[in-house]
GUTIDO-24897 format. One line per 10 residues: number of its first residue (from 1); their letters; for each residue x, y, z of N, C-alpha, C, O. Coordinates in nm, 4 decimals. Example, Ala and Ser with C-alpha at 12.3 -4.5 7.8 and 13.67 -1.06 7.14 Angstrom:
1 = AS = 1.3190 -0.5690 0.7800 1.2300 -0.4500 0.7800 1.3200 -0.3300 0.7800 1.4236 -0.3319 0.8465; 1.2850 -0.2250 0.7080 1.3670 -0.1060 0.7140 1.2900 0.0030 0.7870 1.3409 0.1138 0.8039 $
# end
This chain:
1 = MKSIVIIIIF = 0.7881 3.1518 -5.2698 0.8344 3.2284 -5.1549 0.7364 3.2151 -5.0399 0.7766 3.1951 -4.9253; 0.6069 3.2262 -5.0705 0.5031 3.2167 -4.9685 0.5073 3.0794 -4.9013 0.4922 3.0695 -4.7795; 0.5280 2.9729 -4.9807 0.5345 2.8387 -4.9231 0.6563 2.8205 -4.8342 0.6488 2.7489 -4.7344; 0.7677 2.8831 -4.8674 0.8876 2.8725 -4.7836 0.8627 2.9381 -4.6480 0.9021 2.8847 -4.5443; 0.7975 3.0533 -4.6494 0.7657 3.1232 -4.5245 0.6727 3.0377 -4.4385 0.6912 3.0285 -4.3171; 0.5735 2.9756 -4.5009 0.4796 2.8898 -4.4275 0.5525 2.7700 -4.3683 0.5276 2.7332 -4.2535; 0.6414 2.7093 -4.4444 0.7181 2.5942 -4.3947 0.8053 2.6357 -4.2766 0.8124 2.5641 -4.1767; 0.8712 2.7499 -4.2871 0.9570 2.7985 -4.1785 0.8737 2.8245 -4.0533 0.9125 2.7853 -3.9433; 0.7595 2.8906 -4.0699 0.6717 2.9194 -3.9553 0.6240 2.7880 -3.8938 0.6265 2.7727 -3.7717; 0.5809 2.6935 -3.9765 0.5341 2.5642 -3.9261 0.6437 2.4917 -3.8496 0.6174 2.4314 -3.7456 $
11 = TFVSSALFAQ = 0.7659 2.4972 -3.9003 0.8787 2.4308 -3.8334 0.9008 2.4891 -3.6947 0.9158 2.4148 -3.5978; 0.9028 2.6215 -3.6845 0.9245 2.6844 -3.5534 0.8087 2.6571 -3.4593 0.8307 2.6273 -3.3419; 0.6861 2.6667 -3.5080 0.5691 2.6446 -3.4232 0.5631 2.4998 -3.3786 0.5392 2.4731 -3.2609; 0.5843 2.4049 -3.4703 0.5764 2.2637 -3.4323 0.6866 2.2257 -3.3357 0.6622 2.1480 -3.2434; 0.8077 2.2779 -3.3536 0.9152 2.2442 -3.2598 0.8862 2.3053 -3.1234 0.9201 2.2457 -3.0212; 0.8247 2.4219 -3.1195 0.7889 2.4827 -2.9910 0.6789 2.4026 -2.9230 0.6783 2.3899 -2.8006; 0.5851 2.3478 -3.0015 0.4774 2.2694 -2.9427 0.5273 2.1371 -2.8869 0.4754 2.0894 -2.7860; 0.6266 2.0771 -2.9503 0.6740 1.9473 -2.9059 0.7865 1.9568 -2.8037 0.8194 1.8572 -2.7392; 0.8458 2.0741 -2.7878 0.9504 2.0905 -2.6874 0.8856 2.0824 -2.5503 0.7833 2.1463 -2.5257; 0.9443 2.0046 -2.4616 0.8883 1.9931 -2.3285 0.9994 1.9824 -2.2257 1.1066 1.9275 -2.2514 $
21 = DVGFMGLNIG = 0.9705 2.0359 -2.1104 1.0642 2.0229 -2.0006 1.0502 1.8831 -1.9431 0.9401 1.8286 -1.9361; 1.1623 1.8255 -1.9019 1.1600 1.6928 -1.8444 1.2024 1.7050 -1.6989 1.3088 1.7585 -1.6677; 1.1184 1.6552 -1.6122 1.1464 1.6613 -1.4696 1.0255 1.6170 -1.3912 0.9358 1.5519 -1.4447; 1.0233 1.6525 -1.2630 0.9201 1.6064 -1.1726 0.8548 1.7234 -1.1005 0.9233 1.8037 -1.0370; 0.7245 1.7332 -1.1099 0.6435 1.8340 -1.0408 0.6913 1.9767 -1.0667 0.6851 2.0608 -0.9769; 0.7385 2.0050 -1.1874 0.7847 2.1398 -1.2209 0.9314 2.1636 -1.1929 0.9841 2.2696 -1.2266; 0.9987 2.0670 -1.1317 1.1441 2.0737 -1.1110 1.2076 2.0043 -1.2300 1.2062 1.8815 -1.2388; 1.2633 2.0826 -1.3215 1.3087 2.0282 -1.4490 1.4603 2.0278 -1.4623 1.5300 2.1166 -1.4132; 1.5081 1.9249 -1.5305 1.6503 1.9136 -1.5604 1.6935 2.0426 -1.6305 1.6264 2.0901 -1.7221; 1.8053 2.0977 -1.5867 1.8591 2.2188 -1.6465 1.8333 2.3443 -1.5639 1.8929 2.4487 -1.5904 $
31 = MSREEVLNFA = 1.7452 2.3355 -1.4639 1.7179 2.4523 -1.3798 1.8401 2.4839 -1.2937 1.9220 2.3962 -1.2661; 1.8515 2.6092 -1.2521 1.9582 2.6463 -1.1592 1.9158 2.6082 -1.0173 1.7981 2.5831 -0.9912; 2.0120 2.6042 -0.9272 1.9825 2.5709 -0.7880 1.8866 2.6743 -0.7280 1.7943 2.6382 -0.6550; 1.9078 2.7989 -0.7578 1.8215 2.9046 -0.7062 1.6791 2.8904 -0.7606 1.5830 2.9082 -0.6857; 1.6641 2.8588 -0.8894 1.5316 2.8380 -0.9472 1.4599 2.7216 -0.8781 1.3407 2.7297 -0.8486; 1.5342 2.6136 -0.8527 1.4761 2.4969 -0.7861 1.4303 2.5333 -0.6451 1.3185 2.5001 -0.6058; 1.5159 2.6013 -0.5689 1.4804 2.6385 -0.4322 1.3614 2.7337 -0.4286 1.2728 2.7183 -0.3446; 1.3581 2.8311 -0.5178 1.2446 2.9237 -0.5234 1.1158 2.8506 -0.5591 1.0114 2.8754 -0.4989; 1.1229 2.7607 -0.6568 1.0051 2.6840 -0.6979 0.9561 2.5968 -0.5832 0.8366 2.5939 -0.5539; 1.0480 2.5255 -0.5178 1.0105 2.4359 -0.4077 0.9532 2.5131 -0.2897 0.8559 2.4693 -0.2283 $
41 = DADDLIKVPK = 1.0123 2.6272 -0.2576 0.9612 2.7094 -0.1472 0.8197 2.7589 -0.1749 0.7403 2.7738 -0.0821; 0.7871 2.7847 -0.3020 0.6555 2.8371 -0.3394 0.5502 2.7268 -0.3547 0.4306 2.7560 -0.3564; 0.5928 2.6014 -0.3657 0.5012 2.4903 -0.3861 0.4497 2.4396 -0.2513 0.5288 2.4143 -0.1604; 0.3179 2.4246 -0.2381 0.2582 2.3813 -0.1120 0.2838 2.2341 -0.0804 0.2852 2.1960 0.0366; 0.3039 2.1515 -0.1814 0.3236 2.0080 -0.1579 0.4672 1.9724 -0.1204 0.4901 1.8845 -0.0374; 0.5626 2.0400 -0.1810 0.7036 2.0054 -0.1607 0.7508 2.0581 -0.0253 0.7402 2.1773 0.0037; 0.8027 1.9677 0.0559 0.8565 2.0049 0.1870 1.0062 2.0278 0.1725 1.0806 1.9396 0.1297; 1.0484 2.1480 0.2091 1.1889 2.1856 0.2015 1.2418 2.1932 0.3444 1.2089 2.2870 0.4171; 1.3233 2.0963 0.3859 1.3750 2.1011 0.5233 1.4723 2.2164 0.5428 1.5310 2.2663 0.4469; 1.4888 2.2582 0.6677 1.5821 2.3675 0.6960 1.7228 2.3322 0.6500 1.7928 2.4152 0.5922 $
51 = NRDVEFFPVE = 1.7637 2.2079 0.6762 1.8945 2.1603 0.6305 1.8717 2.0781 0.5042 1.8758 1.9551 0.5078; 1.8478 2.1460 0.3933 1.8109 2.0780 0.2686 1.9294 2.0264 0.1890 1.9116 1.9441 0.0992; 2.0503 2.0729 0.2199 2.1688 2.0235 0.1497 2.2104 1.8909 0.2106 2.2402 1.8826 0.3297; 2.2122 1.7867 0.1272 2.2491 1.6543 0.1744 2.3994 1.6445 0.1918 2.4483 1.5986 0.2950; 2.4713 1.6876 0.0913 2.6160 1.6714 0.0924 2.6764 1.7718 -0.0033 2.6155 1.8076 -0.1041; 2.7937 1.8160 0.0279 2.8641 1.9087 -0.0601 2.9878 1.8410 -0.1169 3.0539 1.7629 -0.0484; 3.0179 1.8705 -0.2388 3.1383 1.8230 -0.3043 3.2123 1.9462 -0.3549 3.2096 1.9741 -0.4748; 3.2787 2.0209 -0.2657 3.3350 2.1503 -0.3057 3.4387 2.1418 -0.4164 3.4523 2.2355 -0.4951; 3.5118 2.0317 -0.4241 3.6139 2.0190 -0.5278 3.5495 2.0117 -0.6652 3.5994 2.0697 -0.7616; 3.4381 1.9398 -0.6733 3.3717 1.9189 -0.8018 3.2590 2.0179 -0.8268 3.1952 2.0129 -0.9319 $
61 = DRKILSFSVL = 3.2332 2.1074 -0.7326 3.1234 2.2033 -0.7444 2.9916 2.1307 -0.7671 2.9105 2.1691 -0.8514; 2.9728 2.0243 -0.6889 2.8525 1.9422 -0.7000 2.7761 1.9492 -0.5682 2.8356 1.9402 -0.4608; 2.6448 1.9653 -0.5765 2.5615 1.9731 -0.4574 2.4383 1.8861 -0.4765 2.3904 1.8657 -0.5881; 2.3888 1.8358 -0.3647 2.2672 1.7557 -0.3663 2.1686 1.8166 -0.2673 2.2033 1.8431 -0.1521; 2.0461 1.8386 -0.3126 1.9390 1.8863 -0.2263 1.8440 1.7719 -0.1971 1.8296 1.6799 -0.2776; 1.7790 1.7778 -0.0815 1.6827 1.6761 -0.0420 1.5487 1.7425 -0.0110 1.5419 1.8368 0.0679; 1.4424 1.6924 -0.0740 1.3071 1.7389 -0.0485 1.2191 1.6176 -0.0198 1.2655 1.5037 -0.0261; 1.0917 1.6425 0.0119 0.9944 1.5342 0.0263 0.8555 1.5874 -0.0065 0.8319 1.7082 -0.0078; 0.7650 1.4952 -0.0327 0.6233 1.5239 -0.0494 0.5525 1.4150 0.0306 0.5175 1.3098 -0.0230; 0.5323 1.4415 0.1582 0.4832 1.3374 0.2487 0.3317 1.3233 0.2427 0.2606 1.4234 0.2335 $
71 = PEIPHMYLQF = 0.2814 1.2000 0.2477 0.3490 1.0743 0.2768 0.3932 0.9967 0.1523 0.4611 0.8947 0.1639; 0.3551 1.0442 0.0341 0.3814 0.9673 -0.0889 0.5285 0.9593 -0.1264 0.5731 0.8573 -0.1790; 0.6047 1.0652 -0.1002 0.7452 1.0707 -0.1415 0.8308 1.1074 -0.0205 0.8482 1.2253 0.0101; 0.8840 1.0069 0.0478 0.9668 1.0372 0.1648 1.1014 1.1014 0.1291 1.1592 1.1750 0.2090; 1.1503 1.0723 0.0077 1.2815 1.1247 -0.0318 1.2829 1.1642 -0.1790 1.2388 1.0892 -0.2661; 1.3347 1.2838 -0.2040 1.3573 1.3319 -0.3403 1.4945 1.3990 -0.3381 1.5171 1.4920 -0.2607; 1.5863 1.3517 -0.4232 1.7214 1.4059 -0.4272 1.7456 1.4731 -0.5617 1.7141 1.4179 -0.6671; 1.8021 1.5934 -0.5559 1.8310 1.6700 -0.6771 1.9800 1.6984 -0.6805 2.0340 1.7592 -0.5881; 2.0468 1.6547 -0.7865 2.1921 1.6693 -0.7966 2.2273 1.7785 -0.8963 2.1789 1.7807 -1.0095; 2.3135 1.8695 -0.8506 2.3581 1.9823 -0.9314 2.5068 1.9709 -0.9575 2.5823 1.9158 -0.8774 $
81 = YDDKLYAITV = 2.5462 2.0235 -1.0693 2.6877 2.0414 -1.0983 2.7015 2.1804 -1.1583 2.6325 2.2152 -1.2541; 2.7913 2.2591 -1.1010 2.8138 2.3951 -1.1491 2.6821 2.4726 -1.1588 2.6571 2.5432 -1.2564; 2.5981 2.4578 -1.0545 2.4715 2.5287 -1.0389 2.3652 2.4902 -1.1423 2.2739 2.5689 -1.1675; 2.3747 2.3723 -1.2022 2.2754 2.3265 -1.2982 2.2250 2.1890 -1.2558 2.3039 2.1009 -1.2215; 2.0926 2.1712 -1.2584 2.0308 2.0447 -1.2184 2.0493 1.9401 -1.3282 2.0043 1.9576 -1.4414; 2.1169 1.8307 -1.2917 2.1431 1.7224 -1.3870 2.0683 1.5935 -1.3553 2.0478 1.5107 -1.4441; 2.0273 1.5754 -1.2293 1.9634 1.4489 -1.1935 1.8614 1.4700 -1.0824 1.8824 1.5485 -0.9899; 1.7501 1.3975 -1.0942 1.6456 1.3967 -0.9921 1.6149 1.2503 -0.9625 1.5881 1.1719 -1.0535; 1.6192 1.2144 -0.8352 1.5803 1.0801 -0.7926 1.4617 1.0948 -0.6980 1.4707 1.1627 -0.5958; 1.3507 1.0306 -0.7330 1.2284 1.0394 -0.6533 1.1972 0.9000 -0.6002 1.1734 0.8066 -0.6767 $
91 = IFNEKHIDYF = 1.1979 0.8877 -0.4669 1.1710 0.7592 -0.4025 1.0295 0.7648 -0.3451 1.0018 0.8398 -0.2515; 0.9412 0.6842 -0.4027 0.8013 0.6826 -0.3628 0.7778 0.5816 -0.2512 0.8475 0.4805 -0.2416; 0.6795 0.6100 -0.1676 0.6319 0.5139 -0.0692 0.5357 0.4239 -0.1455 0.4282 0.4680 -0.1862; 0.5736 0.2984 -0.1649 0.4936 0.2120 -0.2507 0.3580 0.1751 -0.1911 0.2767 0.1129 -0.2596; 0.3315 0.2111 -0.0671 0.1971 0.1955 -0.0116 0.1019 0.2952 -0.0771 -0.0193 0.2738 -0.0792; 0.1567 0.4037 -0.1302 0.0752 0.5083 -0.1924 0.0828 0.5064 -0.3445 -0.0185 0.5256 -0.4116; 0.2027 0.4833 -0.3999 0.2218 0.4832 -0.5454 0.3203 0.3718 -0.5795 0.4336 0.3711 -0.5316; 0.2756 0.2769 -0.6634 0.3601 0.1604 -0.6928 0.4290 0.1698 -0.8300 0.4022 0.2602 -0.9093; 0.5164 0.0754 -0.8542 0.5962 0.0685 -0.9767 0.5086 0.0684 -1.1019 0.5367 0.1414 -1.1969; 0.4037 -0.0120 -1.1028 0.3206 -0.0249 -1.2230 0.2414 0.1027 -1.2509 0.2177 0.1372 -1.3666 $
101 = TLTGVIESKY = 0.2010 0.1719 -1.1463 0.1348 0.3014 -1.1652 0.2324 0.4008 -1.2255 0.1980 0.4740 -1.3183; 0.3541 0.4036 -1.1728 0.4572 0.4951 -1.2235 0.4876 0.4689 -1.3707 0.4924 0.5623 -1.4507; 0.5084 0.3416 -1.4067 0.5402 0.3106 -1.5466 0.4241 0.3458 -1.6383 0.4459 0.3919 -1.7503; 0.3014 0.3248 -1.5926 0.1845 0.3590 -1.6733 0.1743 0.5084 -1.6988 0.1444 0.5503 -1.8106; 0.1987 0.5889 -1.5966 0.1903 0.7341 -1.6116 0.3019 0.7855 -1.7022 0.2774 0.8681 -1.7901; 0.4243 0.7370 -1.6813 0.5377 0.7802 -1.7655 0.5121 0.7396 -1.9113 0.5371 0.8178 -2.0030; 0.4628 0.6183 -1.9319 0.4367 0.5726 -2.0685 0.3260 0.6554 -2.1350 0.3346 0.6851 -2.2541; 0.2238 0.6922 -2.0601 0.1180 0.7733 -2.1204 0.1674 0.9139 -2.1540 0.1175 0.9762 -2.2477; 0.2651 0.9642 -2.0782 0.3174 1.0983 -2.1047 0.4242 1.0988 -2.2143 0.4245 1.1879 -2.2992; 0.5154 1.0001 -2.2137 0.6309 1.0023 -2.3038 0.6298 0.8942 -2.4118 0.7183 0.8925 -2.4975 $
111 = GPYADLVPEW = 0.5326 0.8051 -2.4094 0.5273 0.6987 -2.5090 0.5940 0.5719 -2.4595 0.6314 0.5625 -2.3426; 0.6092 0.4744 -2.5477 0.6665 0.3454 -2.5087 0.8103 0.3585 -2.4576 0.8856 0.4458 -2.5007; 0.8453 0.2716 -2.3671 0.9811 0.2723 -2.3115 1.0822 0.2309 -2.4180 1.0486 0.1634 -2.5154; 1.2065 0.2730 -2.3971 1.3144 0.2425 -2.4917 1.3878 0.1154 -2.4527 1.4459 0.0484 -2.5380; 1.3855 0.0818 -2.3243 1.4612 -0.0336 -2.2759 1.3890 -0.0915 -2.1554 1.3259 -0.0191 -2.0784; 1.3993 -0.2232 -2.1400 1.3304 -0.2917 -2.0318 1.4158 -0.4064 -1.9802 1.4661 -0.4879 -2.0575; 1.4311 -0.4116 -1.8502 1.4904 -0.5268 -1.7821 1.3975 -0.5580 -1.6650 1.3102 -0.4770 -1.6339; 1.4135 -0.6728 -1.5990 1.3204 -0.7048 -1.4897 1.3131 -0.5997 -1.3782 1.2090 -0.5858 -1.3141; 1.4199 -0.5269 -1.3547 1.4239 -0.4313 -1.2437 1.3786 -0.2906 -1.2802 1.3448 -0.2133 -1.1906; 1.3767 -0.2540 -1.4095 1.3426 -0.1176 -1.4480 1.2996 -0.1076 -1.5937 1.3199 -0.1980 -1.6748 $
121 = RKWQIGEVEI = 1.2385 0.0087 -1.6227 1.2056 0.0492 -1.7597 1.2695 0.1854 -1.7816 1.2772 0.2674 -1.6901; 1.3154 0.2083 -1.9047 1.3860 0.3337 -1.9341 1.3258 0.4014 -2.0566 1.2923 0.3367 -2.1559; 1.3131 0.5344 -2.0467 1.2706 0.6191 -2.1576 1.3845 0.7148 -2.1885 1.4562 0.7568 -2.0977; 1.4018 0.7496 -2.3142 1.5016 0.8487 -2.3547 1.4268 0.9654 -2.4167 1.3682 0.9520 -2.5242; 1.4285 1.0798 -2.3496 1.3587 1.1993 -2.3960 1.4648 1.3039 -2.4261 1.5119 1.3732 -2.3360; 1.5018 1.3149 -2.5517 1.6112 1.4049 -2.5883 1.7381 1.3616 -2.5170 1.7816 1.2473 -2.5308; 1.7970 1.4515 -2.4418 1.9204 1.4215 -2.3683 1.8940 1.3632 -2.2296 1.9877 1.3273 -2.1583; 1.7670 1.3538 -2.1913 1.7331 1.3088 -2.0563 1.6849 1.1641 -2.0585 1.6005 1.1259 -2.1395; 1.7408 1.0852 -1.9676 1.6975 0.9474 -1.9481 1.6041 0.9451 -1.8280 1.6341 1.0031 -1.7236; 1.4907 0.8776 -1.8438 1.3987 0.8562 -1.7323 1.3972 0.7061 -1.7063 1.3731 0.6258 -1.7963 $
131 = RVEKPAVVKY = 1.4235 0.6708 -1.5819 1.4258 0.5293 -1.5458 1.3299 0.5095 -1.4288 1.3409 0.5765 -1.3261; 1.2356 0.4166 -1.4457 1.1463 0.3779 -1.3369 1.1968 0.2436 -1.2865 1.2011 0.1453 -1.3603; 1.2352 0.2415 -1.1582 1.2954 0.1226 -1.0978 1.2050 0.0649 -0.9900 1.1264 0.1361 -0.9274; 1.2180 -0.0654 -0.9700 1.1438 -0.1318 -0.8626 1.2167 -0.1081 -0.7317 1.3398 -0.1065 -0.7324; 1.1497 -0.0898 -0.6207 1.0064 -0.1064 -0.6045 0.9251 0.0147 -0.6494 0.8163 -0.0042 -0.7039; 0.9720 0.1382 -0.6295 0.8961 0.2553 -0.6742 0.9864 0.3783 -0.6735 0.9742 0.4653 -0.5874; 1.0775 0.3841 -0.7712 1.1736 0.4944 -0.7811 1.1726 0.5458 -0.9246 1.1694 0.4676 -1.0197; 1.1754 0.6785 -0.9392 1.1870 0.7388 -1.0725 1.3125 0.8249 -1.0723 1.3336 0.9061 -0.9823; 1.3963 0.8058 -1.1757 1.5192 0.8835 -1.1898 1.5167 0.9559 -1.3235 1.4875 0.8971 -1.4277; 1.5480 1.0849 -1.3182 1.5626 1.1683 -1.4379 1.7092 1.2112 -1.4393 1.7586 1.2654 -1.3405 $
141 = IALEEFIEAA = 1.7785 1.1876 -1.5497 1.9193 1.2277 -1.5529 1.9630 1.2640 -1.6940 1.9327 1.1937 -1.7904; 2.0352 1.3754 -1.7039 2.0990 1.4157 -1.8296 2.2431 1.3664 -1.8213 2.3358 1.4455 -1.8038; 2.2608 1.2355 -1.8339 2.3886 1.1714 -1.8057 2.5013 1.2162 -1.8980 2.6088 1.2531 -1.8508; 2.4779 1.2134 -2.0275 2.5843 1.2508 -2.1214 2.6290 1.3948 -2.0995 2.7485 1.4243 -2.1001; 2.5330 1.4834 -2.0803 2.5648 1.6240 -2.0579 2.6388 1.6422 -1.9253 2.7317 1.7224 -1.9158; 2.5965 1.5667 -1.8226 2.6624 1.5736 -1.6922 2.8067 1.5252 -1.7009 2.8973 1.5882 -1.6462; 2.8277 1.4136 -1.7695 2.9628 1.3583 -1.7852 3.0519 1.4580 -1.8588 3.1676 1.4785 -1.8220; 2.9972 1.5191 -1.9624 3.0750 1.6172 -2.0395 3.1071 1.7406 -1.9545 3.2207 1.7880 -1.9542; 3.0077 1.7921 -1.8830 3.0283 1.9120 -1.8008 3.1280 1.8865 -1.6883 3.2100 1.9725 -1.6562; 3.1203 1.7676 -1.6285 3.2082 1.7352 -1.5163 3.3469 1.6917 -1.5622 3.4401 1.6846 -1.4821 $
151 = GFENQNGTNG = 3.3599 1.6625 -1.6916 3.4902 1.6237 -1.7447 3.5302 1.4809 -1.7110 3.6487 1.4477 -1.7134; 3.4311 1.3946 -1.6792 3.4625 1.2548 -1.6508 3.4992 1.1849 -1.7801 3.4454 1.2163 -1.8863; 3.5902 1.0906 -1.7707 3.6300 1.0125 -1.8875 3.6235 0.8650 -1.8549 3.6530 0.8239 -1.7426; 3.5847 0.7847 -1.9538 3.5879 0.6404 -1.9384 3.7338 0.5974 -1.9372 3.8068 0.6216 -2.0333; 3.7760 0.5344 -1.8300 3.9174 0.5010 -1.8117 3.9716 0.4068 -1.9190 4.0842 0.4248 -1.9652; 3.8934 0.3069 -1.9591 3.9476 0.2099 -2.0534 3.8927 0.2254 -2.1946 3.9344 0.1517 -2.2840; 3.8017 0.3173 -2.2176 3.7514 0.3434 -2.3516 3.6504 0.2424 -2.4022 3.6056 0.2544 -2.5162; 3.6123 0.1426 -2.3222 3.5157 0.0422 -2.3639 3.3785 0.0813 -2.3124 3.3612 0.1064 -2.1932; 3.2788 0.0866 -2.4039 3.1447 0.1267 -2.3597 3.0778 0.0130 -2.2837 3.1266 -0.1000 -2.2827; 2.9651 0.0447 -2.2201 2.8956 -0.0503 -2.1342 2.8535 -0.1783 -2.2037 2.8664 -0.2867 -2.1468 $
161 = KERREMILKG = 2.8036 -0.1676 -2.3253 2.7576 -0.2856 -2.3987 2.8758 -0.3774 -2.4316 2.8668 -0.4992 -2.4158; 2.9861 -0.3184 -2.4773 3.1055 -0.3981 -2.5080 3.1600 -0.4649 -2.3825 3.1998 -0.5813 -2.3861; 3.1619 -0.3916 -2.2717 3.2102 -0.4479 -2.1447 3.1246 -0.5673 -2.1042 3.1762 -0.6709 -2.0623; 2.9920 -0.5514 -2.1174 2.9001 -0.6591 -2.0806 2.9270 -0.7837 -2.1642 2.9320 -0.8950 -2.1119; 2.9444 -0.7635 -2.2965 2.9716 -0.8769 -2.3845 3.1033 -0.9452 -2.3484 3.1123 -1.0680 -2.3495; 3.2060 -0.8650 -2.3161 3.3349 -0.9225 -2.2781 3.3229 -1.0040 -2.1494 3.3827 -1.1109 -2.1372; 3.2461 -0.9534 -2.0546 3.2286 -1.0241 -1.9289 3.1527 -1.1539 -1.9505 3.1905 -1.2583 -1.8973; 3.0440 -1.1473 -2.0297 2.9645 -1.2676 -2.0545 3.0427 -1.3726 -2.1336 3.0222 -1.4924 -2.1139; 3.1314 -1.3292 -2.2223 3.2144 -1.4249 -2.2970 3.3105 -1.4957 -2.2034 3.3562 -1.6060 -2.2335; 3.3413 -1.4346 -2.0915 3.4331 -1.4941 -1.9955 3.3694 -1.6006 -1.9069 3.4382 -1.6642 -1.8270 $
171 = L = 3.2395 -1.6203 -1.9206 3.1725 -1.7229 -1.8368 3.2077 -1.8632 -1.8780 3.1597 -1.9592 -1.8176 $
# end
């Protein structure tokens, strides 16, 4: 009985220690729009413009906010659906922070990348995909959860890998 209690406690403690928020500068996937705005307003580095809403999609209840951290980050876009943050795109000024620096920092924080092509490296952290793209862009997205929440469906039922193979066979 004592060992079962210890195992249960260890399981809860270890899962709490390894659970981590995924996002950029404290802006994490899953936050509400209000939480993001309050956090950004309180942060000295993040510049929140007066007209911070980039575009509204009233039919889909989707909103995009725009921030910056000048001069290193001229553009940061945060996409919400139904008041939940699903995607963050951070565009760096490569004069200040380059692609190789970004990939090195992400790899030291999250471990080896899951996928690599000449234009980008990708990490999969739970439900969140992190993609570092050239020249100096980092994208965080909970794609599967976003697709499910928004009710999007693949029109033809063929996944990306199968589609790619079909296209390449047609060459």
